[in-house]
C-alpha positions, 0 to 999 in steps of 0.5 A: 323602449324595449331593447332590441334582441341581438342578431345571431352571431355570424361565422368567425371568418365573417366576424374576423373580416369585419373586425379587421377592416373596421380596425383599419378604418378606425386607424385611418380616422383616428390617425387623422385626428392624431395628426390634426389635433396636436399640430393643426394649431401649430400650422395655423400659428405658423401662417400668422393666425393669432390666438383668438382666431385659432380658438374660433377656428378650432371650435368649428368642428365642435359647432358642426357636431350639433348643426350638420352632423345629426342630419348626416347620421340621421340620413345615413340611418334612415336610408340604410346607407351607413357605409356609403355615407362613410365613404363619401365623407372620407373622400370629401375630407381629403378634398377639404384639407387639400384646399385648406393648404392653399389658404392663408387668410383667417376668414377664408380658412374659417369658411373652408374649414367649416365646410371640411368639418361638415364631412370630417366630423361625422366620420367618428360617430358614423364609425362608432355607430357602424362598430356598435352594429357589429358589436351586436351582430358578431358578439364583438367587444367595442374596446379592442376594436377602438384600440387600433384607432388610438394606436394610429393616433399615437403613430400620427402624433409621433410622425408629425412630432418628428416632421415638425423638427424637420420640415417647415411648420407651414407644410404640416397641413400636407401630412394631414392631407396624406392621412386623410387620403389613406382613410378614403381608400380604407373606407372602400373596404368596409363591408355593408351591414344591412339592418334587420327587417324589423328595424326598418319598420319605423325609423321615426321611433329613434327620436323617442331617445330624446324623450328618455331621461336616462339617455339624456343623462348619458348625453349630458354627462359624456358631453361635459366630461369630454368637453372639459378636454377642449382647452387641452386639445386647443392650446396644449401644443402651443403652450408646450412649444412656448415653454421650449419643448421640441416637436418630438417631446410634444409628440411624446406627451400626446402619445403618452396620453393615447397609450393610456387610452389604448390600455383602457380599451384593451382591458375593457372586456375585463371591467366589472364595474357598471358603465355609469361608474366608469363614467363617474371615475373618468370625470373625477380623474379629469378634475384631478388632471386639469387641476394638476395641469393648471399648476404648470408641472415639470415634464416628468409630472406632466408625462404622468398626468398625460397617462391619465388621458386613458382614464379621462377620455378612454374610461369615459368613452368605454362607459358611454358606449356600453350604456348606448349598447344597453339602451339604444335599439340596433337600428338607431345606433348611428342616430344615437351617436349623432345625438351624442356627438352633437351634445358633445359638440355644444359643450366642446365648441362653447368651452373652446371659444371661451378657453381662447379668451381665457387663455389669451389673458390668463394662460393655464388658469383656464384649466380650473374652468375645465375641472369645474366642467368635468366635475359637473359631468361626473355629478350628472351621471352619478345622480342618474346611475340607477336609471341608466345602468340597466336596459331601457324599459 
């Protein structure tokens, strides 16, 4: 498929306004992830939910990524309502998490969290799709924009780390609600990005992406490498807490990982390696990271390993986004993000549920399985590197 020509770059003032508002929204969206990922499982445990149920509940967002999410991103692209969809989903997220705070039974939490995830999980791919449109229109770089979301993740994790030693764990859910509310407010400041007239001719052409081997290779490789983080996202905080680490130490460990991610995003405009090779390196670093984690290293080593998150997640993300900018027409960026997130959701939910079973029996040995998943992802993109690095033909 021919790569869509770039839209002429607008004024610096307009581009700066777009970047500032997007950075603010990225901050609230990823700040919510920063408060949710480390301590939502802790909240679940504090209200009496056991490990198998936690594994199932934590898998719900990943499941919605390949069921509901593609329809949301596709509808937003089809109706040219990307910003409006972001506003609606941000507001619905606040409502869902607020209702969760009133529940205590695992089945009820599972149902309400599933409904909440239908609104929450589209936020990141919608924002990434919105960002890529801005990258093309205003000549911006994805990494520095995304960096502010990672910085907010650190602040969210650190804030919860301080609060978990001060307030009852049962109240952590209301911190999550507060951050979600900030995101809803920030969504109203986003500026619309109308599609170029040529892009409205045929939205159905976006489905051709799924018939392109290069695009499919990107999806599969990214899904496997990022999906290998499932056990880490689900059980890292619980394991560290059981080892005697305090809330602040846990928050610092999460923050170190995202600090490495911030560095990668900030430096990404200077990278000269092909995007596919960035993904290969990210996958191989993930293999190394999970093998070390499986040996239950002491805190100093664990801190160093956490910094590798910049390579395992950040480098993979930068490579993936650069490949999508090269290969996906501008009118299909949100839909492509939906496909990518759906594929990642399949991998993540499968691995999360499996890791819940493995973790309950064998503890940290689950990371050996994560290393195998990441290795397969690195091999996929390595074998397809010559097909995916150039613009789609």
